[in-house]
C-alpha positions as MATLAB code, in Angstrom:
seq = 'XXXXXXXXXXXXXXXXXXXXXXXXXXXXXXXXXXXXXXXXXXXXXXXXXXXXXXXXXXXXXXXXXXXXXX';
ca = [
       0.228    0.097    0.205;
       1.229    3.637   -0.452;
      -0.255    7.423    0.001;
      -2.347    8.349   -2.809;
      -0.543   11.190   -2.701;
       2.614    8.771   -4.568;
       0.054    7.548   -7.214;
       1.068    9.668  -11.094;
      -1.012   11.955  -13.007;
      -3.553    8.817  -15.517;
      -2.277    5.999  -12.914;
      -5.919    4.101  -11.694;
      -5.167    2.556   -7.655;
      -8.115    0.997   -5.507;
      -8.509    2.448   -2.101;
      -7.357   -0.231    0.660;
      -7.461    2.023    3.503;
      -8.805    5.803    4.690;
      -7.030    6.109    8.299;
      -7.485    9.677   10.431;
      -9.650   10.328   13.156;
     -13.164    9.797   11.955;
     -14.621   13.248   10.551;
     -11.855   13.127    8.406;
     -12.999    9.795    7.616;
     -16.654   11.268    7.050;
     -16.005   13.717    4.702;
     -13.817   11.505    2.771;
     -16.290    8.918    2.523;
     -18.987   12.668    1.720;
     -17.284   12.462   -1.018;
     -16.891    9.356   -2.857;
     -13.540    7.628   -0.989;
     -14.344    4.492    0.358;
     -12.433    1.260    0.587;
     -12.899   -0.505   -2.863;
     -13.337    2.474   -4.748;
     -11.684    3.211   -7.871;
      -9.780    6.527   -8.027;
      -7.848    8.396  -11.084;
      -5.208   11.037  -10.761;
      -6.589   13.448  -13.289;
      -3.693   16.062  -12.624;
      -0.769   16.877   -9.940;
       0.285   20.014   -9.301;
       2.768   20.723   -5.532;
       0.951   17.803   -4.591;
      -1.981   19.304   -4.322;
      -4.563   16.576   -6.843;
      -7.853   16.481   -8.972;
      -8.975   13.147   -8.514;
     -11.591   11.030  -10.371;
     -13.633    8.938   -8.188;
     -17.706    7.308   -8.911;
     -17.661    9.881  -12.542;
     -17.016   12.905  -10.728;
     -13.479   14.968  -10.016;
     -12.836   16.150   -6.582;
      -9.645   18.686   -6.024;
      -7.634   16.932   -2.264;
      -4.556   18.842   -1.014;
      -1.863   16.693   -0.014;
      -2.467   16.280    3.601;
      -6.148   14.372    2.851;
      -4.294   12.577    0.010;
      -1.890   10.860    2.352;
      -4.721    9.734    4.577;
      -5.325    7.577    1.009;
      -3.936    4.218    0.989;
      -4.092    2.832   -2.757;
];
């Protein structure tokens, strides 16, 4: 497993674990980041990422992307 922040542009990975406090995990789940879901890196710049999850594009900062393990 590796943090989502290390994934390269164009890579599609599957979420294996989400770390952090309960409120952080709940927030990510509301955005569509749940275990088993496919997530594709659309663009990455300076650690900030635009991701495609469940057919929607979502922007995440590096600290949040580090909490998602793929």
